[in-house]
N, C-alpha and C positions, 0 to 999 in steps of 0.2 A: 255368097252364092247369089247368082243373078235372080232377080224377082221374076216369077213366071207371069204370063199375061193374065189379065183380069178374069177371062173366061175359065182358065185353068184353076185359079184360086176359088172361083165360085162353084164350079162343077166338080172339082176334085178335092181341094183342100178343105173346104167347109164341110161337105158330107163326111170326109175322112175323120175330122175332129169329132163329129157327132157319133160316128161308129166306134171310134177309139174310146170315147168317154163311156159309152154303153158297155163296151167290153171290159174296161177297167172297173167300172162300178159293179158289174156282174161277178167279177173275180176278186173283188176287194178283200173278202175274208181271208183268202189264201195269201195275198200280198201282205196283209196285216200280220198274219202269223210269221211270215218270213222276216218282216221288219222287226217284229217283237223279239224274235230269236237272235237277230243280229245286233240289237240295241246294247246288250250287256258288254259286247266286245268292241264296241265303237266308242270313241271319245265323245264327250258331250252327253247331256241328259236326253235320252230317247231320240237321238238324232235321226236314225233311219225312219222311225215312226213319224216324226215331224215332217221330214222331206216327203215321204209317201203321202201323208195327209194333204199337205199343201199342193203337191203335184196333182192329186186327185181333185181337190177343190177347184184348182185353176182350170183343169181340163173340163170338168163338169160345168163350171161357170162359163167357160168359152162356148161349150156346146149349147147350153141353155140360152145364151145370148144369141147365137146363130139361129136357133129355132124361134125365139121371140122376134127377131128381125125378119124372119121369113113370114111370120104371121102378120107383122106390120106391112110387109110388102104386098101380101094378098089383100089386106084390108084397104090399102091405098089404090086398089084397082090394078094389081100386078105392077106396082111401081109408078103408075100414071100420076098420082097425087102425092108422092113421097116428098116433094119439095114444097108442098103447101105449108102455110104457117101452122096449121093444126098438127100435121104429121111431123114437122120439124120439132114442135114442142113435145110431142109424144116420144120422139127419139131422145131428146134431152132428159126427159123424166126417166126413160129406161136407163140411160147412162148413169144417172144419179142412183137409181135403185141397185144396179149391178155393182157399182163402186162401193156402195154402203155394205153390201154382203161381202165383197172381197176383203175390205179392210176390217170388218168385224172378225172374219176368220184369221186374218194376219195378226191382229192384236192377240187373239186367243191362242193361236198355235205358236207364233214366234215371239210372243211377249213384247210387242212393239207398242210404244206410246208416242203420240204425235202432239206436240205443243206448239202453239203460235205465240211468239213473244214480241215485245215492242208494242207500238200503237196499233190499234185495230185498223186494218187496211180499209181504204175507201170502197173496196168491193162489198163491204157490209152496208153501204149507203147507196140505195138506188138513186138514179137520176142522171148519171153521166157514164159514158163508156170509159173503159180503162185499157191501157196497154200494159201487159205484165211481162217484165223482162227477168228471167230466172236463170240462176246458175244451173249447170248440168253436171251431176255426179252420181253415177249408179243407175241401175235400170228401174228402180222404183220411184225416183223423184217425180217423174212426169205424172204417174198415176196419183201420187199423193197430192200434187198441186191441183190437178183437175178435180180430184175428190173434194178438196177444200173449196175451190171456186164454185162447183156445182151444188154441193150439199150444205156447205156452211154459209156461203155468201149469195146463194140463189142467182148465179150468173150463167149465161150461155156462152161458153168459150168458143173462139175460133183459134185453131192451133196450127202452128208450123211444125211439121214432124219429118223425120227421116223416112224415106220410102221403104226401107227394110222392115219397118214395123208392120207392113201389110202382109208379112208372112203369117201373122196371127189373124185367123179368119174373123173373129168378133171385132177386133180393132179395125180391120180392113173394111168390113161391110158397114159398121156403125159410123166410122169417122168419114168415110167417103160419101155417106148420105147427108152429112152435115157440112157447113161451110168451113172446111179445113183444107190444108195443102200438104201433100206428101212430096218432099223434094229429094232429088238425088244430089247429095252434097259432095260426092267424090269427083264430079266432073267439072274441071276448071272452066271449060268452055260454056257451061250453063249458068255462069254467075249472073249475067245481065237478066236472063230469063227468070232466075229465082227471085231476084230483087223485084222484078216487075210483078211476079205472082204474089209476093208478100204484100206489095203495095195494093194490089187489087183486093186481096183478102181483108185488108184493114180498112177498106172503103165502105162507108155506109153503116158504121156501127151505131146501134141504138142504145137506149139508156140502160139495158140490162145485159149488153154484150161486153165481152172482155176478150181482147186479142192477146194470145200467148205465144211468145217466141223465146228460144234459148240462144242468145247471141254467140255463145262459144261454138255452136255448131256440132257439138259432140261431148261425150263424157270426158271429164278431166282424168288424165293419166300423166305421169312424168314424161313418158315418151312423146305423147301428143303435144305436151307443152314445148318440148325441144323442137319438134317439127313445126309447130306454129310460129315460133320465133324465127326459125330458118326460112320459112315461107315469106314472112314479112321482109326479111333482109334480101331475099332473092328478088323481091318486087321493088327494091330500093326504098322501102319504108323504114329507114333507120330509126327515126324518132319513135315510131310505134313499136319497133322491135325492142328498143331500150325500155319502154314502158312495160312491155310484156315480160321482160326479164325480171322486173320488180314484182310480178305476181307469182306467188308460190303455191297457191291452193286452187287457182282457177286458170282457165285458158284466156288469152286475150280475146276480147269481144270482137266480132266481125261487124263493123258498123253499117254495112250496106243495107241489110234487111231492116235494121232499127230505123235508119234514116227514112227508108221508104214508108214504113208504118207511121212515123211521126208526120211525114208530109201528107199521108192519106187520111189521117185522123187528127187534125189540128185541135179539135175540141176535146180530145181525150186526155185524161191524166195518165201518169206513168206510175206503176208500182214495181219496185225492185224487190226481188225475192232471193234470200239466201237460206240455205238449210245445211244441216250437218247431222250425221248419224248413219248415213248410207255411203259415205265417201269411199270406203274400201271395198264395196260390193260391186265390182265391175265385171266379174266373170262367174261362171257356175262354180269354179273351184273356190272363189272368194266366199260365195254364199254358203257352200258346204263347210268351209273352215269356221265361219262365224256362228253357225248353228250350235245350240239355241241362242238366238240373238240377244234377247233381254235388253233391247236398245231404246233409248229416248231420242226420237227424231225431233229436232228443233227447227222451226221455220221462222224467219224474221222478215217482216214486211216493212218497206219504207215507201211512203206515198209522196209523189211530187205533183202538185196541181199544174194544169196546162200553162198558166201564166208564168211559172218559174222555169219552164223549159227554154233553153237558148234557141234563138231563131236561125243563126247562121250554120252552114254545114260544118265548118271546122270547129266552131264553138260547141256544136252538138257532139262531135267526135271526142273532143277534149272532156266534155261533161260525162259522156258514157264511160270513158276510161277512168275518170275520177271516181265514179260510182263503183266501177268494177274493182278498183283498188280498195274502196271502203268494204265491199263484200269480201274481198280477200282477207282483209284484216279481221273482219268479224268471224270468218271461218277459222282462222288461225287461233282466235281467242276461245272458240266454242267447240272445236273438234274433239 
């Protein structure tokens, strides 16, 4: 669906979420009785109750975030000072608090466990900016990664995201007030503009900033993998297409945005992130099938200091593909 204009999202979608959350909360006892009655005839332990509870939690979470952001907007002089350092910091604190609540509920309701393995990432050590290059698989991985960066490693992320995420009012308002970029990835003609925006976003990182990008450009699915390989061949990039065919669990990385970020932040280190546990959760039907999840989500960080990053364009592309091959092998071994 085409994303509506900003004024529609602010005037219609955001208030609608608040009203819907109030309505659902007010009638929750009725829905709980219905879900409890349906649970014995549904596969999985208390599946309808778990789905209802998480849907309610997320909707109320979204509405509470919208209201908190409205209060911050008023306090900033009706948005006049919302870009000031103090209010930017207040928004990052709000992001951390709301993500903490969301993941507390996810762990309790869905029985999720998140473990970070390997060496402790440099995001735990203040003093230099970082570029985070993460695989993309499943709707929850972005939230988990940002939760880790904000709440575990005390970083202020700048994120490259798909524009369709702005359908969520809390995500829309919150992340548009912070230095992030929502990009329309389906428009081939916008490629140069997107690369330019990515480079601009990665400029001027300070010692507690972290730039986050998902080089695959979307969640991994077998169909997208085939399309990505065909797209490379249609552009005459046979060598890259052959490399992409060797990747079984990830999509071939798109180097344009990564190269722009490396050029814009030469002083930054690079952190590669792999994870597994949510790979099969790409649709609502997948999530329904997997409930109750009882899953262990494993995240693996690799840190590359700035002095070990190649200097030339082709060398950097080759380096990126080597790392993506390493991530592919790790996912295969830990899925």
